[in-house]
RODO-2510 file (C-alpha; in nm, 4 decimals, decimal comma):
residues 306
     n   res          X          Y          Z
     1     m    -2,3419    -1,4994    -1,4657
     2     n    -2,0964    -1,2126    -1,4882
     3     l    -1,9348    -1,2413    -1,1450
     4     d    -1,5821    -1,1026    -1,1315
     5     l    -1,4033    -1,3361    -0,8911
     6     r    -1,0736    -1,1759    -0,8053
     7     g    -0,8993    -1,0065    -0,5169
     8     i    -0,9307    -1,0900    -0,1486
     9     i    -1,2311    -1,2990    -0,0471
    10     p    -1,2062    -1,3846     0,3242
    11     p    -1,3358    -1,7243     0,4384
    12     m    -1,5382    -1,5561     0,7103
    13     i    -1,5483    -1,7150     1,0551
    14     t    -1,8922    -1,7698     1,2063
    15     p    -1,9386    -1,5580     1,5230
    16     l    -2,1110    -1,7647     1,7904
    17     t    -2,2440    -1,7123     2,1407
    18     a    -2,1337    -1,9229     2,4374
    19     e    -2,4488    -2,1314     2,3821
    20     g    -2,3533    -2,2009     2,0204
    21     d    -2,6085    -1,9707     1,8596
    22     l    -2,5288    -1,7167     1,5903
    23     d    -2,3896    -1,3940     1,7379
    24     e    -2,5694    -1,1406     1,5203
    25     k    -2,3977    -0,8369     1,6737
    26     g    -2,0559    -0,9932     1,6253
    27     l    -2,1510    -1,0907     1,2697
    28     k    -2,2451    -0,7344     1,1825
    29     n    -1,9248    -0,5985     1,3407
    30     l    -1,7158    -0,8484     1,1467
    31     i    -1,8826    -0,7739     0,8135
    32     e    -1,8313    -0,3997     0,8581
    33     h    -1,4680    -0,4659     0,9530
    34     l    -1,4140    -0,6713     0,6359
    35     i    -1,5820    -0,4267     0,4012
    36     a    -1,4015    -0,1294     0,5563
    37     g    -1,0808    -0,3223     0,4939
    38     g    -1,1495    -0,3262     0,1194
    39     v    -1,2212    -0,6959     0,0606
    40     h    -1,3566    -0,7968    -0,2791
    41     g    -1,6048    -1,0590    -0,1608
    42     i    -1,6995    -1,2725     0,1398
    43     f    -1,7075    -1,6530     0,1576
    44     l    -1,9517    -1,7974     0,4122
    45     l    -1,9506    -2,1492     0,5564
    46     g    -1,6046    -2,2581     0,4565
    47     t    -1,3557    -2,4400     0,6774
    48     n    -1,2853    -2,1318     0,8902
    49     g    -1,6616    -2,0868     0,9143
    50     e    -1,6886    -2,4268     1,0891
    51     a    -1,9685    -2,5177     0,8488
    52     p    -1,9882    -2,8953     0,9145
    53     s    -2,0228    -2,8340     1,2904
    54     l    -2,3182    -2,5969     1,2627
    55     t    -2,6845    -2,6951     1,2590
    56     y    -2,8704    -2,6383     0,9341
    57     a    -3,0802    -2,3761     1,1106
    58     t    -2,7695    -2,1840     1,2161
    59     r    -2,6199    -2,2088     0,8672
    60     m    -2,9372    -2,0706     0,7131
    61     q    -2,9603    -1,7931     0,9714
    62     l    -2,5991    -1,6983     0,8996
    63     i    -2,6647    -1,6806     0,5256
    64     t    -2,9788    -1,4712     0,5721
    65     k    -2,8248    -1,2258     0,8174
    66     a    -2,4904    -1,1977     0,6380
    67     c    -2,6568    -1,1200     0,3049
    68     e    -2,8773    -0,8646     0,4806
    69     y    -2,5797    -0,6907     0,6441
    70     i    -2,3592    -0,7062     0,3347
    71     d    -2,6445    -0,5631     0,1270
    72     k    -2,4838    -0,6278    -0,2135
    73     r    -2,1738    -0,4209    -0,1314
    74     v    -1,9529    -0,7176    -0,2230
    75     p    -2,0310    -1,0582    -0,3745
    76     v    -2,1313    -1,3350    -0,1318
    77     l    -2,0193    -1,6942    -0,1835
    78     v    -2,1677    -1,9747     0,0273
    79     g    -2,0174    -2,3157     0,0978
    80     i    -2,2817    -2,5842     0,0414
    81     t    -2,0734    -2,9018     0,0656
    82     d    -2,2485    -3,1671     0,2714
    83     t    -2,2517    -3,5403     0,3215
    84     n    -2,6120    -3,5326     0,2013
    85     f    -2,6810    -3,4517    -0,1636
    86     q    -3,0231    -3,2916    -0,1141
    87     a    -2,8931    -3,0749     0,1703
    88     s    -2,6514    -2,9066    -0,0702
    89     i    -2,9349    -2,8317    -0,3105
    90     d    -3,1548    -2,6981    -0,0307
    91     m    -2,8755    -2,4757     0,1023
    92     t    -2,8257    -2,3350    -0,2474
    93     a    -3,1950    -2,2498    -0,2737
    94     h    -3,1817    -2,0729     0,0621
    95     s    -2,8650    -1,8866    -0,0437
    96     k    -3,0343    -1,7633    -0,3595
    97     a    -3,3447    -1,6531    -0,1706
    98     s    -3,1224    -1,4633     0,0738
    99     g    -2,9383    -1,2782    -0,2039
   100     a    -2,6092    -1,4680    -0,2292
   101     d    -2,4230    -1,4585    -0,5593
   102     a    -2,2659    -1,8045    -0,5897
   103     v    -2,2062    -2,1290    -0,4038
   104     v    -1,8843    -2,3177    -0,3371
   105     v    -1,8667    -2,6932    -0,4005
   106     a    -1,6076    -2,9317    -0,2574
   107     p    -1,6110    -3,3130    -0,2716
   108     p    -1,8509    -3,4518    -0,0094
   109     y    -1,6481    -3,5364     0,2995
   110     y    -1,6237    -3,8615     0,5000
   111     f    -1,6288    -4,1272     0,2247
   112     p    -1,3213    -4,1353    -0,0013
   113     i    -1,4394    -4,1017    -0,3613
   114     s    -1,2761    -4,1606    -0,6977
   115     e    -1,2255    -3,9149    -0,9820
   116     n    -1,5120    -4,0750    -1,1763
   117     e    -1,7416    -4,0552    -0,8746
   118     m    -1,6605    -3,6856    -0,8317
   119     i    -1,7401    -3,6173    -1,1965
   120     d    -2,0675    -3,8105    -1,1648
   121     y    -2,1483    -3,6134    -0,8494
   122     l    -2,0960    -3,2821    -1,0298
   123     e    -2,2986    -3,3947    -1,3312
   124     c    -2,5895    -3,4772    -1,0975
   125     l    -2,5525    -3,1741    -0,8690
   126     v    -2,4869    -2,8829    -1,1005
   127     p    -2,8157    -2,8969    -1,2999
   128     k    -3,0038    -2,8762    -0,9691
   129     l    -2,8169    -2,5698    -0,8397
   130     s    -3,0046    -2,2406    -0,8581
   131     l    -2,6832    -2,0334    -0,8344
   132     p    -2,3490    -2,0349    -1,0174
   133     f    -2,0798    -2,2412    -0,8497
   134     v    -1,7101    -2,2298    -0,7665
   135     l    -1,5077    -2,5486    -0,7184
   136     y    -1,3177    -2,5981    -0,3898
   137     n    -1,0135    -2,8255    -0,3642
   138     m    -0,9556    -2,9096     0,0050
   139     p    -0,7936    -3,2548     0,0196
   140     s    -0,7010    -3,2338     0,3893
   141     c    -1,0724    -3,2296     0,4792
   142     t    -1,2335    -3,4200     0,1916
   143     k    -0,9892    -3,7068     0,1208
   144     m    -0,9709    -3,6040    -0,2456
   145     h    -0,7165    -3,3933    -0,4335
   146     m    -0,9031    -3,2945    -0,7484
   147     s    -0,7197    -3,3701    -1,0704
   148     i    -0,7012    -3,1342    -1,3652
   149     t    -0,9470    -3,3693    -1,5381
   150     v    -1,2080    -3,3051    -1,2672
   151     v    -1,1452    -2,9302    -1,2805
   152     r    -1,1834    -2,9287    -1,6599
   153     k    -1,5146    -3,1122    -1,6267
   154     a    -1,6358    -2,8657    -1,3647
   155     k    -1,5466    -2,5796    -1,5977
   156     e    -1,7414    -2,7476    -1,8797
   157     l    -2,0391    -2,7687    -1,6425
   158     g    -2,0188    -2,3946    -1,5785
   159     a    -1,7857    -2,3492    -1,2817
   160     l    -1,6767    -1,9880    -1,2376
   161     g    -1,3379    -2,0921    -1,1019
   162     i    -1,1625    -2,2905    -0,8320
   163     k    -1,0342    -2,2200    -0,4841
   164     d    -0,7303    -2,4384    -0,4254
   165     s    -0,6453    -2,5121    -0,0620
   166     s    -0,4214    -2,8099    -0,1292
   167     g    -0,1106    -2,6221    -0,0154
   168     d     0,0624    -2,7579    -0,3279
   169     l     0,2166    -2,4611    -0,5111
   170     e     0,3099    -2,6647    -0,8182
   171     y    -0,0499    -2,7841    -0,8522
   172     l    -0,1684    -2,4242    -0,8194
   173     y     0,0750    -2,3202    -1,0929
   174     t    -0,0548    -2,6052    -1,3111
   175     l    -0,4097    -2,4776    -1,2672
   176     i    -0,3072    -2,1249    -1,3660
   177     d    -0,1122    -2,2474    -1,6690
   178     t    -0,3827    -2,4915    -1,7808
   179     f    -0,6580    -2,2299    -1,7822
   180     q    -0,4546    -1,9265    -1,8858
   181     d    -0,6565    -1,8991    -2,2079
   182     s    -0,9791    -1,8778    -2,0043
   183     p    -0,9350    -1,5515    -1,8106
   184     d    -1,2938    -1,5667    -1,6823
   185     f    -1,2178    -1,8936    -1,5011
   186     a    -1,0824    -1,7720    -1,1679
   187     i    -0,7883    -1,9441    -1,0001
   188     i    -0,8013    -1,8472    -0,6329
   189     a    -0,5373    -1,9473    -0,3788
   190     g    -0,6698    -2,0915    -0,0553
   191     t    -0,3213    -2,0849     0,0966
   192     e    -0,2823    -1,7150     0,1733
   193     s     0,0981    -1,7229     0,1751
   194     f     0,0701    -1,8091    -0,1965
   195     l    -0,1141    -1,4834    -0,2776
   196     s     0,1682    -1,2875    -0,4393
   197     k     0,3009    -1,5951    -0,6229
   198     t    -0,0520    -1,6637    -0,7502
   199     m    -0,0955    -1,3116    -0,8840
   200     l     0,2493    -1,2901    -1,0414
   201     r     0,1861    -1,6219    -1,2202
   202     g    -0,1473    -1,5023    -1,3597
   203     g    -0,3996    -1,6061    -1,0954
   204     h    -0,6877    -1,4037    -0,9595
   205     g    -0,6584    -1,3675    -0,5819
   206     a    -0,6862    -1,5477    -0,2503
   207     v    -0,9405    -1,6710    -0,0006
   208     a    -0,7218    -1,5485     0,2843
   209     g    -0,8165    -1,6453     0,6384
   210     g    -0,5985    -1,3716     0,7862
   211     a    -0,8131    -1,1157     0,6075
   212     n    -1,0723    -1,1840     0,8771
   213     f    -0,8662    -0,9815     1,1236
   214     f    -0,6266    -0,7803     0,9027
   215     p    -0,8115    -0,7328     0,5709
   216     n    -0,6055    -0,4272     0,4743
   217     l    -0,2817    -0,6278     0,4823
   218     f    -0,4053    -0,8787     0,2272
   219     v    -0,5844    -0,6220     0,0127
   220     d    -0,2647    -0,4155    -0,0007
   221     l    -0,0610    -0,7250    -0,0892
   222     y    -0,3073    -0,8128    -0,3645
   223     h    -0,2835    -0,4663    -0,5201
   224     a     0,0950    -0,4599    -0,4884
   225     s     0,1074    -0,7969    -0,6630
   226     v    -0,1189    -0,6759    -0,9441
   227     r     0,1136    -0,3776    -0,9922
   228     g     0,4278    -0,5897    -0,9636
   229     e     0,5738    -0,3745    -0,6839
   230     n     0,8389    -0,6191    -0,5679
   231     a     0,9738    -0,4156    -0,2762
   232     v     0,6255    -0,3677    -0,1313
   233     i     0,5402    -0,7343    -0,1925
   234     e     0,8501    -0,8414    -0,0002
   235     q     0,7669    -0,6225     0,2993
   236     l     0,4034    -0,7298     0,3130
   237     n     0,4907    -1,0975     0,2750
   238     k     0,7070    -1,0671     0,5853
   239     k     0,3946    -0,9637     0,7773
   240     v     0,1954    -1,2532     0,6315
   241     n     0,4732    -1,4920     0,7316
   242     y     0,4684    -1,3384     1,0790
   243     i     0,1006    -1,4352     1,1079
   244     y     0,1898    -1,7953     1,0205
   245     d     0,4720    -1,8000     1,2752
   246     t     0,2637    -1,6480     1,5553
   247     i    -0,1176    -1,6280     1,5407
   248     y    -0,1460    -1,9488     1,3376
   249     s     0,1025    -2,1393     1,5549
   250     v    -0,0429    -2,1058     1,9042
   251     g    -0,1257    -2,4388     2,0649
   252     k    -0,0737    -2,7957     1,9493
   253     y    -0,3981    -2,8194     1,7543
   254     e    -0,4668    -2,9242     1,3968
   255     s    -0,7352    -2,6532     1,4090
   256     r    -0,4970    -2,3818     1,5350
   257     i    -0,5480    -2,1563     1,2308
   258     t    -0,9234    -2,1366     1,2877
   259     k    -0,8776    -2,1066     1,6649
   260     g    -0,6132    -1,8362     1,6232
   261     t    -0,8249    -1,6441     1,3743
   262     k    -1,1271    -1,6370     1,6041
   263     c    -0,9130    -1,5459     1,9029
   264     a    -0,7494    -1,2583     1,7128
   265     l    -1,0925    -1,1178     1,6309
   266     s    -1,1916    -1,1500     1,9947
   267     v    -0,8909    -0,9612     2,1310
   268     m    -0,9649    -0,6927     1,8707
   269     n    -1,3204    -0,6663     2,0158
   270     i    -1,4846    -0,7489     1,6836
   271     c    -1,6625    -1,0671     1,7926
   272     e    -1,6294    -1,3417     2,0509
   273     d    -1,4176    -1,6524     1,9977
   274     h    -1,6685    -1,9206     2,0966
   275     m    -1,6480    -2,2264     1,8717
   276     a    -1,8814    -2,5059     1,7699
   277     m    -1,8172    -2,8529     1,9104
   278     p    -1,5893    -3,0400     1,8791
   279     l    -1,3569    -2,7374     1,8660
   280     r    -1,2972    -2,5208     2,1693
   281     k    -1,1461    -2,1734     2,1996
   282     l    -0,7894    -2,1125     2,3137
   283     n    -0,7168    -2,0958     2,6857
   284     d    -0,6246    -1,7793     2,8762
   285     e    -0,2485    -1,8221     2,8342
   286     e    -0,2839    -1,8850     2,4614
   287     r    -0,5207    -1,5904     2,4294
   288     a    -0,2643    -1,3631     2,5964
   289     r    -0,0067    -1,4734     2,3402
   290     i    -0,2470    -1,3996     2,0544
   291     k    -0,3140    -1,0519     2,1965
   292     d     0,0571    -0,9800     2,2128
   293     y     0,1066    -1,0934     1,8522
   294     v    -0,1920    -0,8900     1,7285
   295     d    -0,0729    -0,5762     1,9111
   296     r     0,2768    -0,6100     1,7677
   297     l     0,1506    -0,6546     1,4140
   298     k    -0,1034    -0,3722     1,4383
   299     g     0,1847    -0,1382     1,5168
   300     e     0,3607    -0,2359     1,1958
   301     l     0,0717    -0,2302     0,9495
   302     v     0,1611     0,0876     0,7654
   303     t     0,1987    -0,0135     0,4049
   304     p     0,4957     0,1454     0,2296
   305     g     0,4372     0,2985    -0,1110
   306     t     0,0553     0,3024    -0,0937
***
């Protein structure tokens, strides 16, 4: 499939109601916000999308409605990783029927698996997928940091690229260098602070969580990085770092990035910040801090030189 994976592809949060159902109005608002911000694709049911905490019915409803609202304006990628093999295949079939463009495959979570087991898993899974796939390296959630050997095998099986969320810049550089002679194999940073470094090294873009609430910031940084505009890159990276120091640092939670992202969208009146169990939204004091950080950053988001 000729799917050009590059640019900013937000790992979209899943808007929910207080009862835990899909918030269709919030979903539509969020999608319009992302597309108006210039994103190059949308990734559903990733970590920020709280995929493992959602019922299968909610996941399928999200895919159906998101594809309907996006209406082919940008490519749609869907996370299908599951502890159950058949569930991943079924979710792929539903994604295809809904109009998605590709699926995203990480190692099945819970059980630690070996490199050989991951290769065997891919060899069994890929022939049964009805859509192209992208590999997803997320060792903090899956217990496996995929080796270059595994990535090579995935590429041989037809992978369109890899999203690396290991947080290991040297590993990301190794991926870029290893596959530099395969420009159609996309190397996408999952750590958004690595965006400019990824592009300047020869990578393809980022799955940037902050693009949920400030898509323009990351789109502008991507384009500045493509053009090699160092002064602009430096200024925009300061704003990205500000997000890490503020919105992503509220509360003593391992899930504070997802919580902060949803809360930022809520204070911007795009969607509510209800979360699926076991996660819970930030409290009133934390929310007030997020609002202050968002307001401060909104006042500074005038990109120089663009």
